[in-house]
matplotlib code that plots the C-alpha trace (Angstrom):
import matplotlib.pyplot as plt

x = [48.6, 47.0, 49.7, 49.5, 53.0, 52.2, 54.1, 57.6, 57.5, 60.1, 62.7, 65.4, 67.4, 71.0, 73.5, 71.4, 73.8, 71.1, 70.3, 70.5, 70.0, 68.0, 68.4, 65.9, 66.9, 64.0, 66.3, 68.5, 71.9, 75.1, 77.0, 80.2, 78.2, 76.5, 79.7, 81.4, 78.5, 79.1, 82.9, 82.5, 80.0, 82.2, 85.1, 82.9, 82.1, 85.8, 86.7, 83.6, 82.5, 79.0, 78.3, 74.9, 74.6, 73.6, 71.1, 70.3, 67.3, 67.7, 67.8, 70.8, 71.0, 72.2, 75.6, 77.5, 79.5, 82.2, 83.1, 86.7, 87.5, 85.0, 86.0, 85.6, 84.7, 81.2, 80.9, 79.4, 81.1, 84.5, 85.2, 87.1, 83.8, 81.0, 77.4, 76.9, 79.5, 81.4, 82.9, 85.1, 84.3, 85.2, 82.3, 82.3, 80.5, 80.6, 79.1, 75.6, 73.5, 71.9, 69.2, 66.0, 63.1, 65.5, 65.4, 68.9, 69.6, 73.1, 73.8, 76.8, 76.4, 78.7, 78.4, 79.9, 76.5, 74.9, 77.1, 80.6, 79.6, 79.3, 77.3, 74.8, 74.6, 74.0, 71.3, 69.7, 69.5, 68.0, 65.3, 64.4, 63.8, 61.9, 59.6, 59.0, 58.0, 55.7, 53.9, 53.3, 52.0, 55.1, 57.1, 60.7, 63.2, 66.9, 69.0, 71.4, 75.0, 74.1, 73.4, 70.3, 66.6, 64.5, 60.8, 59.7, 63.3, 63.9, 66.4, 64.8, 67.3, 71.1, 73.2, 76.8, 78.6, 82.0, 83.3, 86.3, 86.9, 83.3, 81.8, 79.8, 79.2, 77.0, 73.9, 71.1, 69.3, 65.7, 64.3, 60.8, 59.7, 63.1, 63.9, 66.0, 67.6, 70.9, 71.2, 71.6, 75.0, 76.4, 76.3, 74.6, 76.5, 78.5, 75.6, 74.7, 71.3, 69.7, 67.3, 66.7, 63.1, 61.3, 58.3, 55.9, 56.0, 53.7, 52.3, 51.6, 51.7, 53.9, 56.4, 59.5, 57.4, 55.2, 58.0, 60.4, 58.3, 58.1, 61.9, 62.4, 60.0, 61.6, 65.1, 63.9, 62.3, 65.2, 68.0, 66.2, 67.0, 66.0, 65.6, 67.5, 65.4]
y = [45.7, 46.6, 48.7, 48.9, 47.8, 47.5, 45.3, 45.4, 44.0, 46.2, 43.9, 44.6, 42.9, 42.0, 44.8, 47.7, 49.7, 49.9, 46.2, 44.8, 41.6, 41.8, 39.3, 39.0, 36.2, 35.0, 33.9, 36.1, 36.6, 37.0, 40.2, 38.5, 36.5, 39.6, 41.4, 38.6, 38.7, 42.5, 42.2, 39.4, 41.4, 44.5, 42.5, 41.4, 45.0, 45.9, 43.2, 43.2, 46.8, 45.7, 43.3, 43.9, 45.8, 44.0, 44.8, 42.9, 43.4, 41.4, 41.3, 40.5, 38.7, 41.1, 42.6, 45.9, 47.4, 50.1, 52.2, 52.3, 55.4, 54.9, 55.6, 52.9, 55.8, 55.4, 51.9, 51.6, 48.2, 46.7, 45.9, 42.8, 41.4, 42.8, 41.8, 40.9, 40.3, 43.4, 44.0, 46.8, 47.3, 49.4, 51.9, 55.5, 56.5, 55.5, 52.6, 51.2, 48.2, 45.6, 43.2, 41.4, 43.8, 46.2, 46.2, 46.5, 47.3, 46.8, 48.4, 47.4, 50.0, 51.5, 55.3, 55.9, 54.9, 57.8, 60.5, 60.1, 62.1, 60.5, 63.4, 63.0, 59.3, 59.8, 62.3, 60.0, 57.2, 59.6, 60.6, 56.9, 56.6, 59.9, 58.9, 55.5, 57.1, 59.5, 56.5, 55.3, 58.7, 59.6, 62.8, 61.7, 64.5, 65.3, 67.2, 69.6, 68.4, 64.9, 61.7, 59.6, 60.1, 61.1, 61.1, 63.5, 64.0, 60.3, 58.7, 55.8, 55.1, 55.1, 55.2, 54.2, 53.4, 52.3, 53.1, 51.9, 53.1, 54.4, 50.9, 51.1, 48.7, 48.8, 51.1, 51.7, 50.3, 51.2, 50.4, 48.9, 46.8, 45.9, 45.9, 49.1, 48.1, 47.2, 50.9, 51.7, 49.9, 52.4, 56.1, 55.4, 57.0, 58.9, 61.3, 62.1, 63.6, 62.0, 59.3, 56.3, 55.4, 52.7, 52.8, 50.8, 53.7, 55.5, 52.5, 49.8, 46.3, 47.2, 44.5, 44.3, 42.4, 45.4, 47.8, 45.7, 45.9, 49.7, 50.0, 47.8, 49.9, 53.1, 51.9, 51.0, 54.4, 56.5, 54.5, 53.3, 49.7, 47.1, 43.8, 40.8, 37.7]
z = [52.7, 49.3, 47.7, 43.9, 42.8, 39.0, 36.7, 35.1, 31.7, 29.9, 28.5, 25.9, 23.3, 24.0, 23.4, 24.8, 27.0, 29.8, 30.0, 33.5, 35.5, 38.7, 41.5, 44.3, 46.7, 49.0, 51.8, 54.0, 52.4, 54.5, 53.8, 52.6, 50.0, 48.7, 48.6, 46.6, 44.1, 43.6, 43.2, 40.7, 38.7, 38.8, 37.4, 34.5, 33.7, 33.9, 31.3, 29.1, 28.3, 27.1, 30.0, 31.5, 34.8, 38.0, 40.7, 43.9, 46.2, 49.4, 53.2, 55.5, 58.8, 61.6, 60.9, 61.0, 58.2, 58.3, 55.3, 54.2, 56.2, 59.0, 62.6, 65.3, 67.6, 66.2, 67.6, 71.1, 71.7, 71.5, 67.9, 69.0, 70.4, 68.3, 69.1, 65.4, 62.6, 61.8, 58.3, 57.1, 53.4, 50.4, 50.4, 51.5, 54.7, 58.4, 60.3, 59.5, 60.6, 58.4, 59.6, 58.6, 57.8, 56.0, 52.2, 50.7, 47.1, 45.6, 42.3, 40.1, 37.4, 34.8, 35.3, 31.9, 30.6, 32.6, 34.1, 35.5, 38.6, 42.0, 43.4, 40.6, 41.4, 45.1, 44.5, 41.9, 44.5, 47.0, 44.5, 43.8, 47.6, 47.9, 45.0, 46.6, 49.8, 48.0, 46.5, 50.0, 51.1, 53.1, 52.9, 52.1, 52.7, 52.2, 54.7, 53.2, 53.4, 54.3, 52.3, 52.9, 53.2, 56.2, 57.1, 59.8, 60.9, 61.3, 59.0, 57.2, 54.4, 54.3, 51.2, 50.8, 47.6, 46.3, 42.8, 40.8, 37.2, 37.3, 38.1, 41.3, 44.2, 47.3, 47.4, 49.8, 52.8, 53.6, 57.1, 56.6, 59.6, 61.3, 65.0, 65.5, 68.8, 67.0, 66.0, 69.6, 69.5, 67.0, 66.0, 62.6, 59.8, 62.4, 62.9, 66.5, 67.0, 64.0, 65.2, 63.0, 61.8, 59.9, 57.6, 59.8, 62.3, 59.9, 58.0, 60.5, 58.9, 56.0, 55.0, 52.8, 50.2, 49.8, 49.3, 47.1, 43.9, 44.3, 44.6, 41.6, 39.6, 40.8, 39.9, 36.4, 35.9, 37.1, 35.5, 32.4, 33.0, 30.4, 32.2, 30.6, 30.5]

ax = plt.figure().add_subplot(projection="3d")
ax.plot(x, y, z, "-o")
ax.set_aspect("equal")
plt.show()
């Protein structure tokens, strides 16, 4: 699919407060492994104030994650015998589903370099996604009082973050060309009556590899990242 993704060539010298490493694994990454990466990076930012920020763009094998205060009432299965691995983690929000064909972005950022305001941060991530969808010709939308992004009343992107001492973890998940049947086993994000969608409903043939460069470029634009070589 001939999307113009452009090039990212903005690099910066060491010591710039917005310098960042970006990691883009080509294989599926298990959720525990990606979570360990984030926790280790967060610890480095705790101990080294000038340490670069870290961003991961990846895909997971099938799993479910529950936010720290999520209710198991939003699971349509016995949590003792889940159809896919089930993890309770340290982000906000309810249950969500990760799977191949869904592009996940994890951001370990120091909000003291931007604004120490989680509402600002969530809205900023939403805007990254809305702009990305606009580049694809799709009308990305917010719904008042909720977090995430919708297209034609179908939720295509979920956002869930954790934050300690203004250092973030977790991030966003954008459904591109994934099999959505696993979402039938949960009440996604605890929201009844909000159907889940994926981009290839509207753009047949689109793949994660088409969308990933757009997300990388949008994160750079909105957060001012300088990529560390």
